[in-house]
C-alpha positions in Angstrom: 72.1 45.5 54.6 71.0 42.1 56.0 69.9 41.3 59.5 69.6 38.0 61.3 66.5 37.2 63.3 68.4 38.1 66.5 69.0 41.6 65.2 65.4 42.4 64.7 63.7 44.4 67.5 61.0 42.5 69.3 57.5 44.0 69.0 55.5 44.6 72.2 52.2 42.7 72.3 49.5 44.9 70.9 48.9 47.1 67.8 48.5 50.5 69.4 50.5 53.6 68.9 52.7 52.8 71.8 53.7 49.5 70.1 55.1 51.5 67.1 57.1 54.0 69.1 60.3 52.0 69.4 60.6 51.1 65.7 59.8 54.6 64.5 62.4 56.1 66.8 65.0 53.6 65.6 64.2 54.5 61.9 64.6 58.2 62.7 67.9 57.6 64.4 69.2 55.4 61.6 68.2 57.9 58.9 69.8 60.8 60.8 73.0 58.8 61.3 73.1 57.8 57.7 72.5 61.4 56.5 75.3 62.6 58.8 77.6 59.9 57.5 76.8 60.8 53.9 77.7 64.4 54.6 81.1 63.3 55.9 81.7 61.2 52.9 81.0 63.9 50.3 83.0 66.4 52.3 86.1 64.2 52.0 85.6 63.7 48.2 85.2 59.9 48.6 82.7 58.1 46.4 79.5 56.7 47.9 80.4 53.3 46.6 83.8 53.5 48.4 82.4 54.9 51.6 79.4 52.6 52.4 81.7 49.6 52.9 83.8 48.8 56.0 87.2 50.6 56.1 90.0 50.1 55.3 89.1 48.6 51.9 90.3 48.3 48.4 88.2 48.4 45.3 88.6 45.7 42.7 86.7 46.4 39.5 85.3 43.3 37.7 83.4 42.9 34.6 79.9 44.2 33.8 79.9 46.8 36.5 80.4 44.2 39.3 82.6 45.2 42.2 84.2 43.1 44.9 85.3 44.4 48.3 87.9 43.1 50.7 88.8 44.2 54.1 92.6 44.4 54.5 92.3 42.5 57.8 90.4 39.6 56.3 93.1 37.3 55.2 90.8 34.4 54.5 88.9 36.3 51.8 92.0 37.3 49.8 92.4 34.1 47.7 88.8 34.5 46.5 89.3 38.1 45.7 92.5 37.4 43.7 90.7 34.8 41.7 87.7 37.1 41.0 90.0 40.0 39.9 91.1 38.2 36.8 88.2 39.6 34.8 89.2 42.8 33.1 87.2 46.0 33.0 86.9 47.9 29.7 87.3 51.7 29.7 85.8 53.7 26.8 87.8 56.1 24.7 87.4 59.8 25.6 86.0 62.1 23.0 88.6 63.6 20.7 88.2 67.1 22.2 89.7 65.7 25.4 93.1 64.8 23.9 94.7 67.6 26.0 92.4 67.2 29.0 93.8 68.6 32.3 91.0 67.9 34.8 92.0 70.4 37.5 92.9 73.2 35.2 90.2 72.7 32.5 89.5 75.9 30.5 85.9 74.6 29.9 85.2 75.1 33.6 86.9 78.5 34.1 83.7 80.5 33.9 82.6 78.9 37.2 85.3 80.7 39.0 86.2 84.3 39.7 88.6 86.5 37.7 90.3 88.0 40.8 94.0 87.8 40.2 93.4 85.1 37.5 92.4 82.7 40.2 90.3 80.7 37.7 93.6 79.4 36.3 94.5 77.8 39.6 93.5 74.2 40.5 89.8 73.6 40.5 89.2 69.8 40.4 85.9 68.3 39.3 83.8 66.7 42.0 83.7 62.8 42.0 80.4 62.6 39.9 82.0 64.6 37.1 85.2 62.7 36.9 86.0 61.2 33.5 86.2 57.4 33.3 87.7 57.1 29.9 91.1 56.8 28.1 92.4 60.1 26.8 93.3 59.6 23.1 96.5 60.8 21.5 96.3 63.3 18.6 96.0 62.0 15.1 99.4 61.0 13.8 101.0 60.8 17.3 104.3 58.8 17.5 106.9 58.2 20.3 108.8 61.4 21.1 112.2 62.2 19.7 114.8 60.9 22.1 116.9 63.0 24.4 119.1 65.0 23.8 117.8 65.7 20.3 114.4 66.4 21.8 115.7 69.5 23.5 115.8 71.2 20.1 113.0 69.5 18.2 109.7 67.6 18.6 107.1 66.0 16.3 104.5 68.5 15.2 101.6 66.0 15.4 102.4 65.3 19.1 101.8 68.9 20.0 99.8 70.2 17.0 99.5 73.9 18.0 100.6 76.8 15.8 99.6 79.7 18.0 103.0 80.3 19.4 104.6 79.8 16.0 102.4 82.5 14.4 102.1 84.9 17.3 105.7 84.7 18.6 107.5 84.1 15.3 109.6 87.2 15.6 110.9 86.0 19.0 112.0 82.6 17.7 110.5 80.5 20.5 109.8 77.7 17.9 109.7 77.3 14.2 107.6 74.7 12.2 109.7 72.8 9.7 108.0 70.0 7.9 106.8 67.3 10.3 108.4 68.8 13.4 108.8 71.9 15.5 112.4 73.2 16.0 113.3 75.3 19.1 116.1 77.8 18.2 116.4 79.0 21.8 114.8 82.4 21.3 112.8 84.4 23.8 111.4 87.8 24.5 114.4 89.0 26.4 117.1 86.9 24.7 117.0 87.7 20.9 120.6 86.4 20.6 119.6 83.0 21.9 119.2 81.6 25.4 122.8 80.5 25.5 124.1 84.1 25.3 121.5 85.2 27.8 122.6 82.6 30.4 126.2 83.3 29.7 125.5 86.9 30.8 123.6 85.7 33.8 126.5 83.5 34.9 128.7 86.5 34.8 126.4 88.2 37.3 125.9 85.1 39.5 129.2 83.2 39.8 127.6 80.6 41.9 125.9 79.2 38.8 129.3 77.9 37.6 130.6 76.1 40.6 127.7 74.0 41.9 126.5 76.5 44.5 123.3 77.1 42.5 121.6 73.7 41.7 117.8 74.2 41.8 115.9 76.9 40.0 112.3 78.1 39.4 111.3 79.7 36.2 108.0 81.6 36.5 106.1 82.1 33.2 108.5 79.8 31.4 107.4 80.1 27.8 108.6 76.8 26.1 111.2 76.4 28.9 114.3 77.2 26.8 115.9 78.8 29.9 115.4 75.6 32.0 116.6 73.5 29.0 119.8 75.4 28.7 120.5 75.2 32.4 120.3 71.4 32.3 123.6 71.4 30.4 125.1 73.5 33.2 124.2 71.2 36.0 121.2 73.3 37.2 117.8 71.6 37.6 114.9 73.9 36.9 111.2 73.6 37.5 109.5 75.6 34.7 106.1 76.9 35.6 103.3 78.3 33.4 99.5 78.3 33.6 97.1 76.3 31.4 95.7 78.4 28.6 93.6 77.9 25.5 96.3 78.3 22.9 100.0 78.2 23.9 100.4 74.8 25.6 103.8 76.0 26.9 104.2 73.3 29.5 103.2 70.6 27.0 106.0 71.8 24.7 108.5 71.8 27.6 107.7 68.3 28.6 107.6 67.1 25.0 111.2 68.4 24.8 112.2 66.5 27.9 112.5 69.5 30.2 110.9 69.6 33.7 107.7 71.7 33.9 104.4 71.8 35.6 101.1 73.7 35.2 100.8 76.5 37.8 100.3 80.2 38.4 101.2 82.6 41.1 97.7 83.9 42.0 96.0 83.3 45.4 97.4 80.0 46.6 100.9 79.1 47.5 103.0 77.2 44.9 103.3 73.5 45.8 106.8 73.8 47.1 108.2 74.0 50.6 109.9 77.1 52.0 113.7 77.6 51.2 113.4 75.2 48.3 115.1 76.9 45.3 118.6 78.4 45.0 117.4 80.7 42.3 114.1 82.0 40.9 113.8 83.7 37.5 111.3 85.8 35.5 112.0 86.8 31.9 109.2 89.2 31.1 106.7 86.8 32.5 104.1 89.6 32.9 103.5 88.9 36.6 102.6 92.2 38.3 105.3 92.0 41.0 104.6 95.3 42.6 100.8 95.0 42.9 98.8 93.7 45.8 101.4 94.9 48.3 104.1 92.8 46.6 102.3 89.6 47.5 103.8 87.7 44.6 107.3 88.7 45.6 106.6 87.5 49.1 105.8 84.0 47.6 109.2 84.1 45.8 110.8 85.0 49.1 109.2 82.0 50.8 110.4 79.4 48.3 113.9 80.9 47.9 116.7 79.5 50.1 118.4 82.0 52.4 121.1 83.6 50.2 119.2 82.6 47.1 119.0 84.7 44.0 116.0 86.4 42.3 116.7 87.2 38.7 114.5 89.5 36.7 114.7 90.6 33.1 112.1 92.7 31.2 110.1 95.7 32.5 111.2 97.7 34.4 114.8 96.5 34.1 116.9 98.6 31.7 114.0 101.0 31.2 116.3 103.7 30.0 116.9 101.8 26.7 113.7 99.7 26.5 110.8 101.9 27.5 109.9 102.9 24.0 109.2 99.2 23.1 106.9 98.6 26.1 104.1 101.0 25.2 104.9 103.3 28.2 107.1 106.2 29.2 110.5 106.4 30.8 109.1 108.2 33.8 106.5 105.5 34.4 109.1 102.7 34.2 111.5 104.5 36.5 108.7 104.8 39.0 108.0 101.1 38.7 111.7 100.3 39.1 112.0 102.4 42.2 108.9 100.8 43.7 110.3 97.4 42.9 113.6 98.1 44.6 111.9 99.5 47.7 109.7 96.5 48.0 112.5 94.0 47.7 114.6 95.9 50.2 111.7 95.8 52.7 111.6 92.0 52.2 115.4 91.7 53.1 116.6 91.4 49.5 119.8 93.2 48.4 120.5 94.3 44.8 123.3 91.9 44.0 124.2 92.7 40.4 122.8 94.3 37.3 123.9 94.5 33.7 122.0 95.2 30.5 118.5 93.6 30.7 119.2 91.5 33.8 119.0 92.5 37.4 119.8 90.1 40.3 118.7 90.4 43.9 119.9 88.2 46.8 117.8 87.1 49.7 119.4 87.8 53.0 121.4 84.7 53.9 120.5 84.5 57.6 118.4 86.1 60.3 120.1 89.5 60.1 119.2 92.8 61.5 116.8 93.3 58.5 114.4 90.7 59.7 114.7 92.0 63.3 113.2 95.3 62.1 110.0 93.5 60.9 107.0 93.2 63.3 103.4 92.0 62.9 102.5 95.7 62.1 105.2 96.7 59.7 104.8 96.8 55.9 105.4 94.1 55.0 104.6 92.3 58.3 106.6 89.6 59.9 104.8 86.2 59.7 103.7 84.6 63.0 103.9 80.9 63.7 100.2 80.1 62.9 100.9 78.7 59.5 103.8 76.3 58.6 105.9 78.0 55.9 106.4 74.5 54.4 102.7 73.9 54.1 101.7 74.5 50.5 98.8 72.4 49.4 95.8 74.7 48.9 97.2 77.1 51.4 96.5 80.8 50.6 99.5 83.1 50.2 100.1 85.5 53.1 101.2 89.1 52.9 104.0 88.7 55.4 107.7 87.8 55.4 109.0 84.5 56.8 112.4 85.0 58.3 114.9 82.1 58.2 114.4 79.8 61.2 117.0 80.1 63.9 117.0 76.3 64.4 118.7 75.8 61.0 122.4 76.6 60.7 123.1 75.0 57.3 120.0 75.9 55.3 121.5 79.0 53.6 122.9 78.7 50.1 126.5 79.2 51.0 126.2 76.8 54.0 124.8 74.0 51.8 127.3 71.6 50.2 127.8 72.3 46.6 126.5 70.0 43.9 127.0 67.1 43.5 128.2 66.6 47.1 124.8 67.7 48.5 123.0 64.8 46.9 124.4 62.3 49.5 124.7 64.5 52.6 121.8 64.1 55.1 120.2 67.5 55.2 119.7 69.4 58.4 115.9 69.4 57.7 115.8 65.6 58.0 115.4 66.1 61.8 111.9 67.8 61.5 110.4 65.0 59.4 108.5 62.6 61.7 110.3 59.3 62.1 113.4 60.5 60.2 117.0 60.7 61.0 120.4 60.9 59.3 120.8 57.2 59.8 117.4 56.5 58.1 118.4 58.8 55.3 121.6 56.8 54.7 119.7 53.5 54.8 117.1 54.8 52.4 119.9 55.9 50.0 121.5 52.5 50.0 118.2 50.7 49.6 117.3 52.6 46.5 120.6 51.9 44.8 119.9 48.2 45.1 116.3 48.6 44.0 117.3 50.7 40.9 119.9 48.2 39.9 117.2 45.5 40.1 114.7 47.6 38.2 117.2 47.9 35.3 117.4 44.1 35.0 113.6 43.9 34.7 113.3 47.0 32.5 116.4 47.5 30.3 114.9 50.7 28.9 115.6 52.4 32.2 119.0 54.1 31.9 118.8 54.3 28.1 117.6 57.1 25.9 114.1 55.5 25.7 113.2 57.0 29.1 113.6 60.7 29.8 110.7 62.1 31.9 110.3 60.2 35.1 107.9 60.7 38.1 108.3 59.1 41.5 104.7 59.3 42.6 105.3 58.9 46.4 108.8 59.5 47.4 110.2 60.1 50.9 113.7 61.5 50.5 114.1 61.3 46.7 116.0 58.0 46.9 114.8 56.6 43.6 115.8 59.9 41.8 119.2 59.9 43.5 119.9 56.4 42.3 119.3 57.5 38.7 121.3 60.7 38.8 123.9 59.4 36.3 121.2 58.3 33.8 119.8 60.6 31.0 116.6 61.2 33.0 115.1 63.8 35.3 112.7 62.9 38.1 109.7 64.7 39.4 109.5 63.7 43.1 106.0 63.8 44.5 105.5 64.0 48.3 102.0 63.3 49.6 100.2 66.3 50.9 98.6 64.0 53.6 101.8 62.4 54.9 105.0 63.6 56.5 106.2 66.6 54.5 109.8 65.6 53.5 109.8 67.7 50.3 112.3 70.1 51.9 114.8 67.3 52.2 114.3 66.4 48.5 115.3 70.0 47.6 118.1 70.2 50.0 119.6 67.2 48.1 119.5 69.2 44.9 116.5 67.4 43.5 113.1 68.8 42.5 109.5 67.8 43.3 106.0 68.9 44.4 103.4 68.3 47.0 100.3 66.5 45.7 97.2 64.6 46.6 96.7 61.5 44.4 92.9 61.6 45.0 93.1 64.5 42.4 94.7 64.9 39.0 98.3 66.0 38.6 99.1 69.5 37.2 100.3 68.4 33.8 99.1 67.7 30.3 98.4 64.2 29.0 101.3 62.1 27.6 104.1 63.9 29.5 106.0 61.1 31.3 107.9 58.1 30.1 108.0 56.3 33.4 105.8 56.4 36.5 107.1 54.7 39.7 105.2 54.1 42.8 106.2 52.3 46.0 103.3 51.4 48.3 101.1 54.2 47.2 97.9 52.1 47.2 98.7 50.7 50.6 99.2 54.2 52.0 96.2 55.9 50.3 93.6 53.3 49.6 91.6 54.5 52.5 91.2 57.9 50.8 91.7 57.5 47.1 89.9 55.0 44.8 92.4 52.9 42.9 90.6 53.1 39.6 90.9 56.9 39.4 94.5 56.9 40.4 95.3 54.4 37.6 93.3 56.4 35.1 95.2 59.5 36.0 98.5 57.5 35.5 97.2 56.5 32.1 96.4 60.1 31.3 99.9 61.4 32.0 101.9 58.4 30.7 103.2 58.6 27.2 102.1 55.9 24.8 104.8 53.1 24.9 105.8 54.5 28.4 106.2 52.4 31.5 104.9 52.1 35.0 106.7 50.4 37.9 104.3 49.5 40.6 105.8 48.1 43.8 103.0 46.8 46.1 101.7 43.9 48.0 100.4 40.9 46.0 96.9 41.8 47.2 97.0 45.3 45.6 98.8 44.1 42.5 96.1 41.5 41.9 93.6 44.4 42.1 95.6 46.5 39.7 95.9 43.9 37.0 92.3 43.9 35.6 92.2 47.7 35.6 95.6 47.9 33.8 94.3 45.4 31.2 91.2 47.6 30.7 93.5 50.6 30.1 95.3 48.6 27.3 98.5 48.1 29.4 100.6 45.0 29.2 101.9 44.0 32.6 104.3 41.4 34.1 104.7 40.5 37.8 108.2 40.1 39.2 109.9 39.5 42.5 111.7 42.3 44.3 115.4 42.4 44.7 114.9 40.5 47.9 112.8 37.5 46.9 111.7 36.9 50.4 109.7 40.2 50.4 105.9 40.0 50.5 105.8 42.9 48.1 106.0 42.3 44.3 106.8 44.4 41.3 104.4 44.9 38.4 106.0 46.4 35.3 103.5 47.7 32.8 103.8 49.3 29.3 101.1 51.5 27.9 100.2 50.6 24.3 100.2 53.1 21.5 96.7 53.2 20.0 95.0 55.5 17.6 91.7 57.2 18.5 88.7 56.1 16.6 87.0 59.5 16.7 
């Protein structure tokens, strides 16, 4: 830090102790203030380099470890910054053993965390000093994935070279290795006749699956996501959920197939979804101990289910009379488990809706009925108080209480919600609780994104073709970009910032899917799982918290080789992105927006396919 002569404190005449009192005091004060400031920096996860500069700022990485800083209010410095940012930074290649690196769910770090309720499998992100600053290599022999819809039934073996499921689950027909590819015959533990026959039976039990009443679904412990894949052809959009493990790579198989999935586990933290999000939740022998811990996991299912939504369970203890001998248990034990399950669900205001063969269906009470009125803060389970927002779900511990439907919503229930596809364009009732939002703003946003998507397709002809299947909108508001692509052969994971207005409930009310996330951390997915990443003003909104370099490296990690990124930002931020993108081996072109008078510009980048040297 430099000082002018005027800034220096004047010494008193003389060299005694008294003459040194003022400077020493100042030094102590400055050191204490600096220590306090450093503590604030590390508590927020920002890097030291990012924090010691004036805020708000944006980092531009230059060559040879040089950095340039620019205050967003200092317009005169911007031309110099843009000129300086033309030098690219080179990122090294990560070691080969990081080809499936998932930073926040890394098995190499599990021993640092407790075993209680498998909490070590939840998100535990590395601190800033431990973040990788390298490019994750593809497996040897990787090539662009098979295109949708063929990918639903097959994928290249070298892209996901894991034989554990094939050898350990071969009798269940999850997948079969044939030559240079895996084939997915649609088998599963509870559907030996194929997933199609299993879902046909389920549709007979839940007629709403046929007429657009049921649109969004959650599959817990999804395997290779064959259930979610089958439902796509029936107009039902499913988020398939499974934890990261050392062998199975279930979520990676799902995304390689072109089926929506994320890494996650029901353990101690809420799932990253708002309350009343899903029309249906499903578990097919997912091995989750539903009746343990006072039914805590069932309470989380209750939270994310829409009033009137369906909870579908197959596997133990359903159909125990005919199945118990294959479960290494007794009929009496399974009957006791089934009775306990029914009692717990009834206490949470679920009703046994239908049951046949291996499948049982419960329905969550559609409104604030007399069942919820019986619950109090001292009943078992208890009725939740108002201290924690039921929609808050980013690193929020699960609570052992029931959240009744809010009396302020009249159209949140499943039967009160417009059927699919009408619900996509209707302004949801929950729009009114999002700060700065309204039905009029929703309509304007919808119209705006239709124009933007049309323009994107002129700049990127692959959008709308079978070359792009898995899409992520990294900072959506109402899911407008996803809504504009609804007729294309894509699905979109909508991400709503955990630090901004929580509009994710609106996204689900429209019949779309998404998660809460903080882009200062890694996303819950494997590398090479998305064909297109889209962001609109993300760096403008988050540059005061997140370092651009790490966000871009995370984008590179989850983007498939030959995949694309559409970055819509101010020229200032695009000039900052360009050298980092070049260092990540991306090729980029800058374009005008659909309104050429906009100050924002569009950067369209493609990630190159490169082979690891190690």
